[in-house]
N, C-alpha and C positions, 0 to 999 in steps of 0.2 A: 431470450436474449440472442440476437445474433452472433457471430464469430467476431464481428466488425464492433457491436455492440461491446461486447464483451473485454476485447482490448483498450476501448477507447474509457471505459467505465475503470476496467484496472489499473490502467494506466493511471488515471485521476486520482482512485484511491491510494495507488503509493506513493502518489507524490504528496497530497494530502496529510497522511501518515507518517511519511519521511519528514516535512515540513514540522509538524507537530512535535514528535519524537526527538527531533535535534531541532530543537530552535532555529529553524532553517537554516542548518548548516552551521551552524557558529560554531566556531574553534574546531570545528573536523580539519584534520588531512584530506587529501586526495583519498588514499587506501580507505580510510574510515569512511568516507563519502561513498566511496565507491561498495564496498562490503554494506553498509546499513541501507541503502537503496537496495542493492542486491536482497537482503532480509525482508523488507517493506514488498518486494515483488512475492516471495515466496508466500510472504504471511495472504496477501491478495488471494493467491493462488489456493490455498491450503484452506481460507475459511468459504469459499463460494461453495454457491447448492444452487440447484436449479430453483428458482422462481424467489430468490432472497430478492429483497429490493436493495436498491443501491445506500438504503441511510443505514441497513440492517447489516449489509457486507461492510460498510465504510466500519461501525461498531463495534463488529465482530475482529476486525483486522486490529483495528486499534488496542482492545483488549491484548493480543497477543502479543502486538510490538511493545505497549507501552508498561 
């Protein structure tokens, strides 16, 4: 995966996990929104492995955040 592909996929996974885990941001204030999004990005980075499929990466991130 190229760096550009990594960045694109990481952003998409982080957003999807954020939407799932927060009910699309329902009832979050701005600080909670930003904090939870940062946690999602960190989880995405921490669960990445070389040659991981996008689905497996998403699933691994969801397990960490949920």
